[in-house]
N, C-alpha and C positions, 0 to 999 in steps of 0.2 A: 197125340201125334200132330206134327205140323202139317199144314196144307201147302204143299209145294207144287209148282207147275212142273210139267215134264221137262222143261228147259232147266229149271233149277235143280231137279234131280240129276239130269244129265251133267250139269256143271259140277255137282257134288261128286258124282261117280267118277268123272274125269279127274278131279282133284285127288280122290282116294286112290285111284289106279296109278296116278303119277307118284304119290308117296310110296306105294307098294313097289313100284318099278325102281324108284331111286334106292330104296333100301335093298332090294334084290341085287342091283348092280354093285352096291357097296358090300355085299356079302352078309347082310343082316336079314335073318329070318324072323318074321313077325309071327307071334304065336296066335292061337285060335281066339283068345280073349281080345287081342288087339284087332284082329280082323272083324270080330263081331261088333265091337264098338264102331269101327270105321264104316261097316256096312249099315249099321243102324243110323248113323249120321247121313250117309249117302241116300238112304231111303226116306229121310225126313222124320224118323222116329225120335231123333235127338236134335236139340238146338246146338249151336256152337259151344255155348257155355256148358251144356250137359255133356257134350263130347269131351271137352277139356277136363271137366271134373272126373269123368270116367277114366280118362287116360292118367290123370293124376293119381287116382285111387289104385289103378293097376301098378303104377310105378312105386307107390308106397308099399303095396303088398310085396312086390319083388324085392325092395330094399329090406323089408322085415324078414323075408325068407333068407336073403343073403346073410343078414346079421345072425339069424338063427343057425344057419349052417356053418358059419365061421366061429360060432361060440361066443359072439359078442352080444347076444340077446339079453 
């Protein structure tokens, strides 16, 4: 885990809340897995690279599931 100051955590939390708020206003509901990765980033458990990799992995899983459900797997 990273060692972040309280100010850094506050900045990360503010960024995460902003993203969630923007998506909510657009009518996009983020699932629990996305919230988990975002919260882990905000708390300093993940670096930005780890956050990005986690989000990429989730996107790949969703695309695989979509292909599977559409019969294109």
